[in-house]
NUTOR-788502 format. One record per atom (N, C-alpha, C, O): y, z, x. Coordinates in steps of 0.2 Angstrom, whole numbers, plus 5000, padded with zeros to 4 digits. Layout:
<rs>
YZX ...
</rs>
This chain:
<rs>
508249905007 508249835009 508549835016 509049865018 508149785020 508449775027 508649705028 508349655025 509149695032 509449635034 509449625041 509349675045 509449565043 509449545051 510049515052 510249455050 510449545056 511149525058 511249495065 511049535070 511549445066 511649415073 512149455076 512749475074 512049475083 512549505087 513249465088 513749495088 513149405088 513749365090 514149335084 514749345083 513749295079 514149265074 514149305067 514449285063 513749355067 513649405062 513349375055 513449405050 513049315056 512649295050 512049335049 511749375054 511849345043 511249385041 510749345037 510849295034 510149375038 509549345035 509149405032 509149465034 508749395026 508349445023 507649445026 507349495026 507449385029 506849385032 506849395040 507349375043 506349425043 506449445050 506349385054 505749355055 506849365058 506749315063 506949345069 507349385070 506749315075 506849345082 507549325084 507849375087 507749265084 508449255086 508849215081 508549185077 509449215082 509949175077 509849095079 509949075084 509649055073 509648985074 510248955076 510248895078 510848985075 511448955076 511748965083 511948915086 511649025086 511949035092 511449065097 511649085103 510849075095 510249095099 510349165102 510049185107 510749205098 510849275100 510249315097 509949295092 510149375099 509649425096 509949455090 510549455089 509549475086 509649505079 509549575079 509149605082 509949615075 509949685074 509649695067 509949665062 509249745066 508949755059 509449815056 509549865059 509749795050 510249835047 509949855040 509749815036 509849925039 509549945033 510049975029 510550005031 509949955022 510449985017 510350055016 509750075015 510850095015 510850165014 511150175007 510950225003 511650135005 511950144998 511950074995 512150024998 511750084989 511650014985 512050024978 511950074975 512349974976 512749974970 512649904966 512449864969 512749904960 512649844956 513249804956 513849824955 513149744959 513749694960 513849654953 514449644951 513249634950 513349594944 512749604940 512149624943 512749594933 512249604929 512149544924 512649524921 511549514923 511449464917 510849494913 510349514916 510949484907 510449504902 510049444900 510249394898 509349444901 508949384900 508549394894 508149444893 508649354889 508249354882 507749304881 507349304876 507649254886 507249194885 506649214890 506649214896 506049214887 505449234891 505149174895 505349114893 504849184900 504549124904 503749154905 503549204904 503349104908 502649124909 502549184914 502149224912 502949194919 502949244923 503349304922 503349364924 503749294917 504249354914 504249354907 504749334903 503649364904 503549354896 503949414892 504049404886 504049474895 504349524891 505049524892 505349534898 505449524886 506149514886 506349564881 506049584876 507049594881 507549574886 507449614893 507149664893 507649584898 507649624905 508349604908 508649554906 508449634913 509149624917 509049594924 508649624928 509449544925 509449514932 510049544936 510549534934 509849584941 510449624944 510549584951 510149564954 511149584953 511349574960 511649634963 512049664960 511249654968 511449724971 511749704978 511649654981 512149754979 512549754986 512549814989 512649874986 512449814996 512449875000 513149885003 513549855002 513149945007 513849965010 514049915015 514649915017 513649865017 513849815022 514049745019 514149705023 513949745012 514149685009 513549635008 513649585005 512949655010 512349615009 512149615002 512149664999 511949554999 511749554992 511049524991 510849484995 510749544986 510149514984 509949534977 510349574973 509449494974 509349494967 508749544965 508349554970 508749574960 508249624958 508149624950 508649624946 507549624948 507349624940 507349704938 507149744942 507649714932 507649784930 507549784922 507849744919 507149834919 507149844912 507649894910 507749904904 507949934915 508449984914 509149944914 509249904918 509549964909 510249934909 510649964913 510750024914 511049924918 511549954922 512249914921 512249864918 512749954923 513449924923 513649904930 513349934935 514149864931 514349844937 514649904940 515049944937 514549914947 514749974951 514350034950 514450084954 513750034946 513350084946 512950094952 512750044955 512850154955 512450164961 511750164959 511550194955 511250134964 510550144963 510350194968 510450184974 510050244966 509850304970 509150284973 508750264970 509050304979 508350304982 507950364981 508150424983 507450364977 507050414974 506550434979 506250394983 506450504979 505850534983 505450584979 505750624976 504850574979 504350624975 503650614978 503350564977 503450664981 502750664984 502250664979 501650654981 502350674972 501850674967 501850614963 501450604958 502250564965 502350504961 501850444964 501650454970 501850394961 501550334964 502150284965 502550264961 502250274972 502850224974 502650154974 502050134976 503050114971 502950044971 503550004974 504050014973 503349964979 503849924983 503649854983 503049834985 504149804983 504049734984 504049724991 504449754995 503549684993 503549675001 504049625003 504249635009 504349584999 504849535001 504649495007 504149465007 505049505013 504849455019 504649505025 504349475030 504649565024 504549605030 504049665028 504249715025 503449655030 502849705029 503049775032 502849825028 503249775038 503449835041 503949875037 503949935036 504449835035 505049875031 504749895024 504949955022 504349855021 504049875015 503549945015 503649985011 503249945021 502749995022 503150065024 503050115021 503750055028 504150115029 504450135022 504450195021 504650095018 505050115012 504550145007 504750195004 503950125006 503450155002 503250225004 503150265000 503250235010 503050305013 503650345012 503550405011 504250325013 504850365013 504950385006 505250435004 504750345001 504750364994 504350424992 504550464988 503850434996 503450494995 503650555000 503350605000 504250545003 504550605007 504450595015 504550635018 504150535017 503950525024 503350555026 502950595022 503250555033 502650585036 502850645040 503350645044 502450695039 502550755043 501850775047 501450815044 501750745052 501150745056 501250735063 501650695065 500750765067 500750745074 500150705076 500150665081 499650705072 499050655073 498850635066 498850665061 498650565066 498550535060 497850495061 497750465066 497450505056 496850465055 496850405050 497050425044 496750345052 496850285047 496150265045 495750255049 496050265039 495350235036 495550165033 495750165027 495450115036 495550045033 494950035028 494450065029 495049985024 494549965019 494149905022 494449855023 493549925024 493149875027 492449865023 491949905024 492549825018 491949815013 491349775016 490849785014 491549715019 491049665022 491349625027 491949625028 490949595031 491149555037 491349485035 491049435035 492049485032 492249425029 492949405033 493249455035 493149345033 493749325036 494349355031 494249365025 494949355034 495549385031 495749355024 495949385019 495649285024 495849255018 495549265011 495749255006 494949295012 494549315006 494749385003 494649394997 495249415006 495549485004 494949535002 495049564997 494449535006 493949585005 494149655008 493949705006 494449645014 494649705018 495349715019 495749665018 495549765022 496249775024 496449725029 496049705033 497049695028 497249635032 497449665039 497749715039 497449615044 497649635050 498449645050 498649695054 498749615046 499549615046 499749685043 500149715046 499349705038 499449775035 499349835039 499749875040 498749825043 498549885047 499049885053 499249935055 499249825056 499749825061 500349855059 500649895063 500649845053 501249865050 501249945050 501649985051 500649975047 500550045047 500550075054 500950125055 500250045059 500250075065 500850075068 501150125072 501250015068 501950005070 502350055067 502850085071 502350075061 502750125058 502650195061 503050225062 501950205062 501850275065 502150275072 502450335074 502050225076 502350225083 503050235083 503350265087 503350195078 504150195077 504350265076 504950285078 503950305072 504150375071 503850425076 503750485074 503750405082 503450445087 502850485086 502750535089 502350455082 501750485081 501250445086 501050385084 501050475091 500650435096 499950445095 499550405097 499750505093 499050515092 498750485085 498750515080 498550425086 498350385080 497550365081 497350335087 497150375076 496450355076 496350315071 496650315065 495950265072 495650215066 494950225066 494550215071 494650235060 493950245059 493750225052 494150225047 493150205051 492850185045 492050195046 491850205051 491650185041 490950175041 490750125036 491050115031 490150105037 489850055032 489350095027 488950135030 489350075021 488950105016 488350055014 488050065009 488350005018 487749955017 487449945023 487549985028 487049895024 486549875030 486949845035 486649835041 487549825034 487949785039 488349835043 488749875041 488249835050 488649885054 489449875054 489649815053 489749925053 490449925052 490849885058 491349855057 490549885064 490849845070 490949775068 491349735070 490449745065 490449675063 491049655058 491349605059 491149705053 491649695048 492349695052 492749655051 492349745056 493049755060 493149695064 493749675065 492749665068 492849605072 493049545068 493449515070 492649535063 492749465059 493349475055 493649415054 493549525053 494149535049 494749535053 495349525050 494749545059 495349545064 495649615065 496049615069 495349665062 495549735063 495449755070 495849795072 494949745073 494749765079 495249745084 495549775089 495449675083 495949645088 496649685087 497049695092 496849695081 497449735080 497449805083 498049815086 496949835083 496949905086 496949895094 497349935097 496549855097 496549855104 497149825107 497349845112 497549785103 498149765106 498649815106 499149815110 498549875102 499049925102 498749985106 498950045105 498249975109 497950025114 497450085110 497450135112 497250065104 496850105100 496150085100 495950025098 495650125101 494950105101 494650135094 494550195094 494550095089 494250115083 493550145084 493150125088 493350185079 492650205080 492250215073 492650215068 491650225073 491250225067 491150305065 490950345068 491450315059 491350385056 490650415055 490550475056 490250365054 489550385053 489250415060 488750455059 489550405065 489350435072 489650495074 489550525079 490050525069 490450585070 490050645067 489550635063 490250705069 489950765066 490250775058 490850755057 489850805054 490050815047 490050885046 489550925048 490450905042 490550985040 490450985033 490750955029 490051035031 489951055024 490551085021 490751145023 490851065015 491351095011 491151085004 491251035001 490851145001 490551144994 489951094994 489551104998 489951044990 489450994989 489550934994 489150894994 490150934997 490250875001 490150885009 490250945011 489950835012 489850835019 490450785022 490350725021 490950815025 491550775027 491550765034 491450815038 491750705036 491850695044 492350745047 492850765044 492150775052 492550825056 493150795058 493650825059 493150725060 493750695062 494350695056 494850705058 494050695050 494550695044 494850765044 495450775043 494450815045 494650885044 495150905050 495550945049 495050875055 495450895061 496150855061 496550875065 496250805057 496850765057 497350795053 497250835047 498050795055 498550825051 498650785045 498850805039 498550715045 498650675039 498050615040 497950585045 497850595034 497350545033 497650485029 497950505023 497750425032 497950375028 497450325025 497050295029 497350325019 496750285016 497050225014 497450215009 496850165017 497150105016 496650065012 496050055014 496850045006 496450005001 496649935000 497249924999 496249885000 496349814998 496249814991 495749804989 496849814987 496749814980 496449744977 496549694979 495949754972 495649704969 495649714961 495549764959 495749654958 495849664951 495249684947 494649664949 495249734943 494649764940 494249814944 493749834941 494549834950 494149874954 494549934956 495249934955 494249994958 494650054960 494550064968 494250104970 494850014971 494750014979 494950074982 494650094987 495550104980 495850164984 495350224983 495250254988 495050224977 494650284976 493950274980 493650314983 493650214979 493050194983 493050204990 492650224993 493650184993 493750185000 493750255003 493550275008 493950304998 494050375000 493350405001 493250455005 492850374998 492150404999 491950395006 491450425008 492250345010 491950325016 492050385021 491850385027 492450435019 492450495024 491850545023 491850595027 491450535018 490850575017 490250545021 490250485023 489750585022 489150565025 488850525020 488750535014 488550465023 488250415018 487750445014 487650435008 487250485017 486750515013 486950565008 486650565003 487450595010 487750645005 488050614999 487950634994 488450555001 488750514995 488250494990 488250494984 487650464993 487150434989 486850484985 486650474979 486650544987 486350594984 486850624978 486550634972 487450634980 487950654975 488050604969 488050624963 488050544971 488150484966 487550484961 487550474955 486950504964 486350504960 486350564955 486050554950 486550624958 486550684954 487150694949 487050724944 487650664950 488250674946 488650604945 488250554945 489250604945 489650534944 490150534950 490350584953 490450474951 490950464956 491550494954 491950514958 491650504947 492250544945 492250614947 492750644949 491650644947 491550714949 491650724957 491950764959 491350674960 491450674968 492150664970 492350704974 492550624967 493250614969 493650674967 494150684971 493550704962 493850764960 493750814965 494250854966 493150824967 493050884972 493350864979 493550904982 493350794980 493550774987 494350784987 494550804992 494650764982 495450774982 495650854982 496050864986 495250894979 495350964980 495250994987 495551034989 494750964990 494550984997 495050965002 495050995007 495350905001 495750875006 496450855003 496550805001 496950905004 497550885001 498050845006 498550815004 497750835012 498150795017 498050725017 497950695023 497950695012 497850615011 498350585008 498550605002 498550525010 499050475007 498650415006 498450385011 498550385000 498250324999 498750264999 499250274995 498650215002 499150155002 498750094999 498250075003 498950064994 498650004991 499049944994 499549934992 498649904997 498949834999 498849784994 498249774992 499349764991 499349714985 499849654986 500149634981 499949634992 500349574993 499949514990 500249474986 499349504993 498949454990 498249484988 497949514992 498049474982 497549514979 496949474977 497049414975 496349494977 495749464974 495649464967 495649524964 495549414964 495349414956 494649424956 494249424961 494449434949 493649444948 493249384950 492649394952 493549324951 493149264953 493249254961 493049204963 493549304964 493649304971 494149254974 494249244980 494549224969 495049184971 495749234972 495849274969 496049214978 496649264979 497249234976 497349174975 497649284974 498349264970 498849314973 498749374975 499449284973 500049324976 500349374971 500549354966 500449434973 500749484969 501349514972 501849524969 501349524979 501949544983 502149614982 502749624982 501649664982 501849734981 501449774986 500949754988 501649844987 501249894990 501349954986 501949964983 500849994985 500850054981 500650114986 500250104991 500850174985 500650234989 500750294984 501150304980 500250334986 500150404982 499750444985 499350424989 499750514984 499350564986 498650564982 498250604984 498650524977 498150524972 497850454972 498150404969 497250444974 496950374974 496850344968 496950284966 496650384963 496450364956 497150344953 497050294949 497650374954 498350354951 498550284953 498750244950 498450264960 498550204963 498150144959 498350094957 497450164958 497050114955 497250104948 497150044945 497450154944 497650154937 498250104937 498350064933 498750124941 499450084941 499350014943 499549974939 498950004948 498849934950 498549894945 498749834943 497949914941 497649874936 498049874930 497949824926 498549914929 499049904924 499549854925 499749814921 499749844932 500249794934 499949724933 500249684931 499249714935 498949654935 498649634928 498449584927 498749684923 498449674916 497749664917 497549614914 497349704920 496649684921 496249694914 496449734910 495849644913 495449634907 495049704905 494949714899 494849734911 494449794910 494549844915 494649824921 494749904914 494849954918 494249974922 493749984919 494249994929 493650014932 493550084930 493950124927 492850104930 492650164927 493050224930 493150274926 493150224936 493450284940 494150294937 494450354938 494550254934 495150264931 495250274924 495750274921 494650264920 494650264913 495050334910 495350334905 494950384913 495150454911 495850464913 496150524912 496150424917 496850434920 497350404915 497350344914 497750454913 498250434908 498850414911 499250444915 499050344909 499650314912 500250354911 500750354915 500350384905 500950424903 501050484908 501650504908 500550504911 500550564915 500750544923 500850584927 500850484924 501050454931 501750434931 501950394927 502050464936 502750444937 502750394943 502450404948 503150344942 503250284947 503950284949 504450294945 504050274956 504650274959 504650204963 504150174965 505250184965 505350124969 505450074964 506050054962 504950044961 504949994956 504550014950 504050054950 504849994944 504450014938 503849964936 503849914939 503349994933 502749954932 502949884928 502749834930 503349894923 503549834919 503949784924 503949724922 504349804929 504649754933 504249714937 504449654939 503649734939 503249704943 502549674940 502149644943 502549684933 501949664929 501849594930 502349554929 501249574931 501049504932 500349494930 499849524933 500149454925 499449444923 499149394928 499049334927 498949424933 498649394939 498049344938 497949304942 497649364934 497049324932 497149254929 496649214929 497749244927 497949184924 498149134930 498249074928 498449154935 498749114940 498449114947 498649084952 
</rs>
């Protein structure tokens, strides 16, 4: 958790503001390193958004005396320390709170951080729609990812995608606002379809993907869909994907793809998500994993999707370890609200 502290009066805020409204001084970002339980309340009365009881309402405190509330299904005692877990094989879940950059940093750090000198970002560009429809990666999310990389001295950043329909990817990038995000940061995005493709087994993979130290697969999560897995197919040659899909299944394609490319981290944007009726609802989380199918399975479990997408049907939830926040802590039947 990060707080914003005034240089002069030492007042603090959880949300990122530029200057102190009391004395107009600049603010410093203070990140919590040690967290302990300050107070605990056991909740036995269910509500519409918290139907599963009992659970525990915790007041947490960091080493600087900053306090905040957090829901937990695990019982804690006062003064118990909350450890920051790291596991590159898990699915990390983080509440976005007020600072998207801070949430992005935290979810990646749960997986062990980034070890790369050049990074290729594949945003989710499904169609030429405005941001409020939540069809594509949001400009705020892409901006937070790029800012995180720059903050960690990763200067060699590329952003690319391709269209698997008749609409040029450039139109989607411009209308969604992603093109503007890139150009403001000195990055010129490009169309993966115009790059060279290399044969690896049955797959034809973009050479740009193979040359990158790390690929960040950004997915705009949608209820009842497997967006993280589907967006991963965009690194294949369009004709190759079409023929493989005709001859086999998407499950077989992604299985071979994951084996061929171990240097991929998928990040699911789920702050505001799209329901099956295309109405957006607030969820307020980010997910990250090295396995796109696991993200899709965990996300659809969190929102209690009425039907699992076909790509996740064989993924056993019991085999997935989650860190950061537990599935039950953030569970929300989003199709009702």
